[in-house]
C-alpha positions in Angstrom: 0.0 0.0 0.0 1.5 3.3 -1.1 1.6 6.2 1.4 0.4 9.6 0.3 3.3 11.9 1.3 3.2 15.6 2.1 -0.5 15.7 2.7 -2.6 16.5 5.8 -6.2 15.6 6.2 -8.3 17.9 8.4 -11.0 16.1 10.4 -13.7 17.2 12.8 -12.4 16.4 16.3 -16.0 16.5 17.6 -17.1 13.8 15.2 -16.3 10.2 16.2 -16.8 8.9 12.6 -14.3 11.4 11.3 -11.8 10.6 13.9 -12.1 6.9 13.3 -11.6 6.8 9.5 -8.8 9.4 9.4 -7.0 7.5 12.1 -7.4 4.3 10.0 -5.7 6.2 7.1 -2.6 6.8 9.2 -2.6 3.4 10.9 -2.9 1.5 7.6 -0.2 3.7 6.0 -2.4 5.5 3.5 -1.2 8.7 5.1 2.0 9.1 7.1 1.8 9.3 10.9 1.7 13.1 10.8 -0.9 13.2 8.0 -4.0 14.0 10.0 -5.0 16.9 12.2 -8.3 18.4 13.4 -9.6 21.6 11.7 -10.3 22.9 15.3 -6.5 22.9 15.8 -5.5 23.6 12.2 -1.8 23.5 11.5 -0.1 26.7 10.5 0.9 25.2 7.1 -2.8 24.8 6.3 -4.2 28.1 7.6 -3.6 30.3 4.5 -5.0 27.9 2.0 -8.0 26.2 3.6 -11.6 27.5 3.4 -12.5 27.0 7.1 -16.3 27.1 6.5 -16.1 24.5 3.7 -13.6 22.3 5.7 -16.3 22.0 8.4 -18.7 20.5 6.0 -16.3 18.7 3.6 -13.2 17.1 5.0 -10.1 18.9 3.6 -6.9 17.3 2.3 -4.0 19.8 2.0 -0.9 19.3 -0.1 1.7 20.9 2.1 4.1 21.4 -0.8 1.9 22.9 -3.4 -0.9 24.4 -1.2 -3.6 22.5 -3.2 -6.7 21.7 -1.2 -9.3 19.0 -2.0 -12.6 18.7 -0.2 -15.1 16.0 0.5 -15.1 12.9 -1.7 -12.3 14.4 -3.8 -10.0 14.3 -0.8 -11.1 10.8 0.1 -10.7 9.6 -3.5 -7.2 11.1 -3.5 -6.1 9.1 -0.5 -7.8 5.9 -1.6 -6.7 6.2 -5.2 -3.1 6.6 -4.2 -3.3 3.6 -1.9 -5.2 1.4 -4.5 -4.4 2.7 -8.0 -6.7 0.1 -9.5 -9.7 2.2 -8.4 -8.5 5.4 -10.0 -10.7 5.0 -13.1 -13.8 4.5 -10.9 -12.9 7.6 -8.9 -12.7 9.5 -12.1 -16.0 8.2 -13.5 -18.4 11.2 -13.5 -21.7 9.5 -12.6 -20.1 7.6 -9.7 -18.4 10.8 -8.4 -21.7 12.6 -8.6 -23.5 9.9 -6.7 -20.8 9.6 -4.0 -20.9 13.4 -3.5 -24.6 13.1 -2.7 -23.9 10.2 -0.3 -21.1 12.1 1.4 -23.3 15.2 1.8 -26.1 13.1 3.2 -23.8 11.7 5.9 -21.8 14.8 6.5 -24.7 17.2 7.0 -26.4 14.6 9.3 -23.3 13.4 11.2 -24.1 15.2 14.4 -27.5 13.4 14.7 -26.0 10.1 13.6 -23.3 10.2 16.3 -23.8 13.3 18.5 -20.8 15.2 19.9 -20.5 14.6 23.6 -18.9 18.1 23.9 -19.0 21.0 21.5 -16.8 24.0 22.3 -18.6 27.4 22.2 -17.3 29.7 19.5 -16.3 26.9 17.2 -17.6 26.8 13.6 -20.2 24.1 13.5 -21.5 22.1 10.5 -24.0 23.8 8.3 -27.6 22.8 8.7 -29.2 21.8 5.4 -32.9 21.1 5.7 -33.1 19.0 2.5 -30.5 16.6 3.8 -32.2 16.4 7.2 -35.5 15.6 5.6 -33.8 13.0 3.4 -32.3 11.4 6.5 -35.7 11.3 8.2 -37.4 9.8 5.2 -34.6 7.2 4.7 -34.6 6.1 8.3 -38.4 6.0 8.4 -38.5 3.7 5.4 -35.7 1.4 6.7 -37.2 1.2 10.2 -40.7 0.5 9.0 -39.5 -2.1 6.5 -37.6 -4.1 9.1 -40.4 -3.8 11.7 -42.9 -5.0 9.2 -41.0 -8.2 8.8 -40.4 -8.5 12.5 -44.0 -7.8 13.6 -45.2 -10.9 11.8 -43.1 -13.1 14.1 -44.6 -11.5 17.2 -48.0 -13.2 16.6 -50.0 -14.3 18.4 -48.7 -12.3 21.4 -49.0 -9.1 19.3 -51.7 -9.1 16.6 -50.5 -8.9 13.0 -51.5 -5.7 11.2 -51.8 -4.5 7.7 -48.9 -4.1 5.3 -48.5 -0.4 6.1 -49.1 -0.5 9.8 -45.4 -0.1 10.8 -45.0 2.7 8.3 -47.9 4.6 9.9 -46.6 4.0 13.4 -43.1 5.1 12.6 -44.2 8.1 10.6 -46.8 9.0 13.3 -44.1 9.1 15.9 -42.1 11.6 13.9 -45.2 13.8 13.7 -46.2 13.3 17.3 -42.7 14.1 18.7 -42.3 16.9 16.3 -45.5 18.6 17.6 -44.4 18.1 21.2 -40.9 19.7 20.7 -42.3 22.5 18.6 -44.5 23.6 21.5 -41.6 24.1 23.9 -38.3 24.1 22.1 -38.8 24.7 18.3 -35.2 25.7 17.7 -34.2 22.0 18.5 -36.9 20.5 16.2 -34.7 19.1 13.4 -31.8 18.2 15.6 -34.0 16.2 18.0 -36.0 14.5 15.2 -32.7 13.5 13.6 -31.4 12.0 16.8 -34.7 10.3 17.5 -34.7 8.6 14.1 -31.1 7.5 14.6 -32.2 5.7 17.7 -35.1 4.0 15.8 -32.7 3.1 13.0 -30.2 1.6 15.3 -32.9 -0.3 17.2 -34.2 -1.8 14.0 -30.8 -2.8 12.8 -30.2 -4.6 16.1 -33.3 -6.8 15.3 -31.7 -8.0 12.0 -29.5 -10.6 13.6 -32.6 -12.0 15.3 -34.4 -12.2 11.9 -31.2 -13.8 10.5 -31.1 -16.4 13.3 -34.7 -17.3 12.5 -33.6 -18.5 9.1 -31.4 -21.1 10.7 -33.6 -22.2 13.6 -37.2 -21.6 14.6 -37.9 -19.2 17.5 -41.0 -18.8 19.5 -43.1 -15.7 19.5 -42.1 -15.2 23.2 -38.4 -15.2 22.2 -39.0 -12.6 19.5 -41.0 -10.5 21.9 -38.3 -10.7 24.6 -35.6 -9.7 22.1 -37.8 -6.8 20.9 -38.3 -5.6 24.5 -34.6 -5.8 25.1 -33.9 -3.6 22.1 -36.7 -1.2 23.1 -35.0 -0.9 26.6 -31.7 0.0 24.9 -33.4 2.6 22.8 -35.1 4.1 25.8 -31.7 4.5 27.5 -30.2 6.0 24.4 -33.1 8.4 24.1 -32.4 9.6 27.7 -28.7 10.0 26.9 -29.3 12.0 23.7 -32.0 14.3 25.1 -29.6 15.0 27.9 -26.9 16.0 25.5 -29.4 18.3 23.7 -30.5 19.8 27.0 -34.1 18.8 26.5 -35.0 17.3 29.8 -37.4 14.4 30.4 -40.6 15.5 28.6 -39.7 14.1 25.2 -38.6 10.8 26.7 -41.9 10.5 28.6 -43.9 11.4 25.5 -41.9 8.9 23.4 -43.0 6.2 25.8 -46.6 7.5 25.9 -46.8 7.3 22.2 -45.5 3.7 22.2 -48.0 2.6 24.8 -50.9 4.3 23.0 -50.0 2.5 19.8 -49.8 -0.8 21.6 -53.2 -0.3 23.3 -54.7 0.7 19.9 -53.3 -2.4 18.2 -55.0 -4.6 20.8 -58.3 -2.7 20.7 -58.6 -2.9 16.9 -57.9 -6.6 16.7 
Protein backbone atom coordinates (compact mmCIF):
# COMPACT_ATOMS: atom_id res chain seq x y z
CA UNK A 1 0.00 0.00 0.00
CA UNK A 2 1.47 3.33 -1.10
CA UNK A 3 1.56 6.20 1.38
CA UNK A 4 0.40 9.65 0.27
CA UNK A 5 3.28 11.85 1.34
CA UNK A 6 3.23 15.60 2.11
CA UNK A 7 -0.50 15.72 2.72
CA UNK A 8 -2.57 16.54 5.82
CA UNK A 9 -6.23 15.62 6.16
CA UNK A 10 -8.28 17.88 8.41
CA UNK A 11 -11.02 16.11 10.37
CA UNK A 12 -13.71 17.19 12.81
CA UNK A 13 -12.42 16.43 16.32
CA UNK A 14 -16.01 16.48 17.63
CA UNK A 15 -17.12 13.78 15.16
CA UNK A 16 -16.31 10.17 16.22
CA UNK A 17 -16.80 8.90 12.65
CA UNK A 18 -14.34 11.45 11.25
CA UNK A 19 -11.75 10.62 13.89
CA UNK A 20 -12.13 6.89 13.26
CA UNK A 21 -11.64 6.80 9.51
CA UNK A 22 -8.85 9.39 9.37
CA UNK A 23 -7.04 7.48 12.10
CA UNK A 24 -7.45 4.35 9.98
CA UNK A 25 -5.74 6.21 7.11
CA UNK A 26 -2.62 6.81 9.21
CA UNK A 27 -2.63 3.42 10.92
CA UNK A 28 -2.85 1.53 7.64
CA UNK A 29 -0.18 3.69 6.00
CA UNK A 30 -2.41 5.46 3.49
CA UNK A 31 -1.18 8.70 5.07
CA UNK A 32 1.99 9.13 7.08
CA UNK A 33 1.80 9.34 10.87
CA UNK A 34 1.65 13.15 10.78
CA UNK A 35 -0.92 13.16 7.99
CA UNK A 36 -4.01 14.01 10.03
CA UNK A 37 -5.03 16.93 12.23
CA UNK A 38 -8.30 18.40 13.44
CA UNK A 39 -9.56 21.56 11.75
CA UNK A 40 -10.28 22.90 15.25
CA UNK A 41 -6.52 22.93 15.77
CA UNK A 42 -5.54 23.61 12.19
CA UNK A 43 -1.77 23.46 11.53
CA UNK A 44 -0.13 26.71 10.47
CA UNK A 45 0.86 25.20 7.14
CA UNK A 46 -2.83 24.77 6.26
CA UNK A 47 -4.20 28.07 7.56
CA UNK A 48 -3.57 30.31 4.52
CA UNK A 49 -5.04 27.91 1.95
CA UNK A 50 -8.00 26.19 3.62
CA UNK A 51 -11.56 27.50 3.41
CA UNK A 52 -12.52 27.03 7.07
CA UNK A 53 -16.25 27.12 6.45
CA UNK A 54 -16.06 24.52 3.71
CA UNK A 55 -13.65 22.33 5.69
CA UNK A 56 -16.27 21.97 8.43
CA UNK A 57 -18.74 20.46 5.96
CA UNK A 58 -16.33 18.68 3.61
CA UNK A 59 -13.18 17.11 4.98
CA UNK A 60 -10.13 18.88 3.55
CA UNK A 61 -6.90 17.35 2.26
CA UNK A 62 -4.00 19.79 2.05
CA UNK A 63 -0.92 19.30 -0.11
CA UNK A 64 1.74 20.87 2.11
CA UNK A 65 4.13 21.37 -0.82
CA UNK A 66 1.87 22.95 -3.43
CA UNK A 67 -0.91 24.38 -1.24
CA UNK A 68 -3.58 22.54 -3.24
CA UNK A 69 -6.70 21.68 -1.18
CA UNK A 70 -9.25 19.01 -2.02
CA UNK A 71 -12.58 18.75 -0.21
CA UNK A 72 -15.15 16.03 0.51
CA UNK A 73 -15.12 12.92 -1.67
CA UNK A 74 -12.33 14.38 -3.80
CA UNK A 75 -10.03 14.31 -0.78
CA UNK A 76 -11.06 10.76 0.12
CA UNK A 77 -10.65 9.55 -3.47
CA UNK A 78 -7.19 11.11 -3.55
CA UNK A 79 -6.10 9.08 -0.50
CA UNK A 80 -7.80 5.86 -1.59
CA UNK A 81 -6.74 6.17 -5.23
CA UNK A 82 -3.11 6.64 -4.17
CA UNK A 83 -3.29 3.57 -1.93
CA UNK A 84 -5.18 1.43 -4.48
CA UNK A 85 -4.43 2.72 -8.01
CA UNK A 86 -6.73 0.07 -9.51
CA UNK A 87 -9.71 2.17 -8.36
CA UNK A 88 -8.55 5.43 -9.96
CA UNK A 89 -10.68 4.96 -13.11
CA UNK A 90 -13.76 4.47 -10.91
CA UNK A 91 -12.91 7.56 -8.86
CA UNK A 92 -12.71 9.54 -12.09
CA UNK A 93 -16.00 8.24 -13.49
CA UNK A 94 -18.42 11.20 -13.51
CA UNK A 95 -21.73 9.50 -12.56
CA UNK A 96 -20.06 7.60 -9.71
CA UNK A 97 -18.39 10.76 -8.39
CA UNK A 98 -21.72 12.64 -8.55
CA UNK A 99 -23.52 9.89 -6.66
CA UNK A 100 -20.82 9.63 -3.99
CA UNK A 101 -20.87 13.40 -3.48
CA UNK A 102 -24.57 13.11 -2.66
CA UNK A 103 -23.93 10.21 -0.30
CA UNK A 104 -21.09 12.12 1.35
CA UNK A 105 -23.26 15.22 1.82
CA UNK A 106 -26.10 13.07 3.18
CA UNK A 107 -23.79 11.69 5.87
CA UNK A 108 -21.78 14.83 6.53
CA UNK A 109 -24.74 17.16 7.05
CA UNK A 110 -26.36 14.59 9.34
CA UNK A 111 -23.27 13.40 11.19
CA UNK A 112 -24.09 15.25 14.40
CA UNK A 113 -27.45 13.45 14.68
CA UNK A 114 -26.02 10.08 13.64
CA UNK A 115 -23.33 10.21 16.34
CA UNK A 116 -23.79 13.31 18.51
CA UNK A 117 -20.80 15.17 19.88
CA UNK A 118 -20.51 14.65 23.62
CA UNK A 119 -18.87 18.06 23.94
CA UNK A 120 -18.99 20.98 21.54
CA UNK A 121 -16.85 23.98 22.32
CA UNK A 122 -18.58 27.35 22.21
CA UNK A 123 -17.34 29.67 19.51
CA UNK A 124 -16.26 26.88 17.17
CA UNK A 125 -17.56 26.81 13.62
CA UNK A 126 -20.24 24.12 13.47
CA UNK A 127 -21.45 22.05 10.49
CA UNK A 128 -23.99 23.83 8.31
CA UNK A 129 -27.62 22.76 8.72
CA UNK A 130 -29.23 21.76 5.42
CA UNK A 131 -32.94 21.06 5.72
CA UNK A 132 -33.06 19.05 2.50
CA UNK A 133 -30.51 16.58 3.82
CA UNK A 134 -32.18 16.36 7.23
CA UNK A 135 -35.52 15.62 5.56
CA UNK A 136 -33.81 13.02 3.36
CA UNK A 137 -32.34 11.40 6.48
CA UNK A 138 -35.71 11.33 8.25
CA UNK A 139 -37.40 9.76 5.22
CA UNK A 140 -34.59 7.24 4.71
CA UNK A 141 -34.57 6.13 8.35
CA UNK A 142 -38.39 6.02 8.45
CA UNK A 143 -38.53 3.69 5.43
CA UNK A 144 -35.74 1.39 6.66
CA UNK A 145 -37.15 1.16 10.19
CA UNK A 146 -40.69 0.48 8.96
CA UNK A 147 -39.48 -2.13 6.46
CA UNK A 148 -37.58 -4.08 9.13
CA UNK A 149 -40.36 -3.81 11.71
CA UNK A 150 -42.93 -5.00 9.17
CA UNK A 151 -40.96 -8.23 8.80
CA UNK A 152 -40.36 -8.52 12.53
CA UNK A 153 -43.98 -7.82 13.58
CA UNK A 154 -45.17 -10.94 11.75
CA UNK A 155 -43.09 -13.06 14.12
CA UNK A 156 -44.61 -11.53 17.25
CA UNK A 157 -47.98 -13.17 16.60
CA UNK A 158 -50.04 -14.30 18.43
CA UNK A 159 -48.66 -12.27 21.36
CA UNK A 160 -49.01 -9.09 19.28
CA UNK A 161 -51.74 -9.06 16.60
CA UNK A 162 -50.53 -8.89 13.01
CA UNK A 163 -51.47 -5.67 11.25
CA UNK A 164 -51.78 -4.53 7.66
CA UNK A 165 -48.89 -4.12 5.25
CA UNK A 166 -48.51 -0.43 6.08
CA UNK A 167 -49.07 -0.50 9.84
CA UNK A 168 -45.41 -0.07 10.81
CA UNK A 169 -44.97 2.73 8.28
CA UNK A 170 -47.89 4.58 9.86
CA UNK A 171 -46.62 3.96 13.40
CA UNK A 172 -43.08 5.14 12.62
CA UNK A 173 -44.25 8.13 10.61
CA UNK A 174 -46.78 8.96 13.31
CA UNK A 175 -44.07 9.11 15.94
CA UNK A 176 -42.07 11.61 13.87
CA UNK A 177 -45.17 13.80 13.65
CA UNK A 178 -46.16 13.29 17.31
CA UNK A 179 -42.73 14.07 18.74
CA UNK A 180 -42.32 16.91 16.26
CA UNK A 181 -45.46 18.57 17.58
CA UNK A 182 -44.36 18.12 21.21
CA UNK A 183 -40.90 19.67 20.74
CA UNK A 184 -42.33 22.46 18.57
CA UNK A 185 -44.46 23.56 21.50
CA UNK A 186 -41.59 24.13 23.92
CA UNK A 187 -38.26 24.09 22.06
CA UNK A 188 -38.83 24.72 18.33
CA UNK A 189 -35.18 25.67 17.74
CA UNK A 190 -34.22 22.04 18.48
CA UNK A 191 -36.87 20.49 16.23
CA UNK A 192 -34.72 19.14 13.41
CA UNK A 193 -31.80 18.24 15.64
CA UNK A 194 -34.03 16.24 17.97
CA UNK A 195 -35.95 14.47 15.18
CA UNK A 196 -32.65 13.47 13.56
CA UNK A 197 -31.40 12.00 16.84
CA UNK A 198 -34.73 10.26 17.50
CA UNK A 199 -34.72 8.57 14.10
CA UNK A 200 -31.10 7.50 14.55
CA UNK A 201 -32.22 5.70 17.72
CA UNK A 202 -35.06 4.03 15.83
CA UNK A 203 -32.75 3.09 12.97
CA UNK A 204 -30.16 1.61 15.32
CA UNK A 205 -32.86 -0.33 17.16
CA UNK A 206 -34.25 -1.82 13.97
CA UNK A 207 -30.76 -2.83 12.81
CA UNK A 208 -30.25 -4.63 16.13
CA UNK A 209 -33.27 -6.77 15.26
CA UNK A 210 -31.73 -7.96 11.98
CA UNK A 211 -29.51 -10.62 13.64
CA UNK A 212 -32.63 -12.05 15.29
CA UNK A 213 -34.36 -12.23 11.89
CA UNK A 214 -31.21 -13.83 10.48
CA UNK A 215 -31.12 -16.39 13.28
CA UNK A 216 -34.72 -17.29 12.52
CA UNK A 217 -33.62 -18.48 9.08
CA UNK A 218 -31.35 -21.06 10.73
CA UNK A 219 -33.56 -22.17 13.61
CA UNK A 220 -37.20 -21.57 14.59
CA UNK A 221 -37.85 -19.17 17.47
CA UNK A 222 -41.00 -18.81 19.52
CA UNK A 223 -43.12 -15.67 19.53
CA UNK A 224 -42.11 -15.21 23.18
CA UNK A 225 -38.41 -15.18 22.24
CA UNK A 226 -39.04 -12.63 19.49
CA UNK A 227 -40.98 -10.49 21.94
CA UNK A 228 -38.27 -10.68 24.61
CA UNK A 229 -35.63 -9.66 22.05
CA UNK A 230 -37.82 -6.77 20.93
CA UNK A 231 -38.31 -5.62 24.52
CA UNK A 232 -34.58 -5.80 25.14
CA UNK A 233 -33.88 -3.60 22.11
CA UNK A 234 -36.65 -1.20 23.14
CA UNK A 235 -34.99 -0.89 26.55
CA UNK A 236 -31.67 0.02 24.94
CA UNK A 237 -33.44 2.57 22.75
CA UNK A 238 -35.08 4.08 25.83
CA UNK A 239 -31.69 4.51 27.54
CA UNK A 240 -30.17 6.00 24.39
CA UNK A 241 -33.09 8.42 24.11
CA UNK A 242 -32.41 9.60 27.66
CA UNK A 243 -28.70 10.05 26.87
CA UNK A 244 -29.28 12.01 23.68
CA UNK A 245 -31.97 14.30 25.06
CA UNK A 246 -29.62 15.04 27.95
CA UNK A 247 -26.88 16.02 25.47
CA UNK A 248 -29.40 18.27 23.72
CA UNK A 249 -30.50 19.82 27.01
CA UNK A 250 -34.13 18.81 26.47
CA UNK A 251 -34.98 17.28 29.83
CA UNK A 252 -37.41 14.40 30.39
CA UNK A 253 -40.61 15.49 28.64
CA UNK A 254 -39.72 14.10 25.22
CA UNK A 255 -38.65 10.76 26.69
CA UNK A 256 -41.91 10.50 28.61
CA UNK A 257 -43.95 11.38 25.50
CA UNK A 258 -41.88 8.91 23.45
CA UNK A 259 -42.99 6.17 25.83
CA UNK A 260 -46.59 7.47 25.94
CA UNK A 261 -46.83 7.26 22.15
CA UNK A 262 -45.52 3.67 22.18
CA UNK A 263 -48.03 2.65 24.85
CA UNK A 264 -50.92 4.33 23.04
CA UNK A 265 -50.02 2.52 19.82
CA UNK A 266 -49.83 -0.83 21.62
CA UNK A 267 -53.23 -0.26 23.25
CA UNK A 268 -54.72 0.75 19.90
CA UNK A 269 -53.33 -2.40 18.23
CA UNK A 270 -55.05 -4.64 20.78
CA UNK A 271 -58.31 -2.69 20.73
CA UNK A 272 -58.60 -2.88 16.93
CA UNK A 273 -57.92 -6.60 16.66
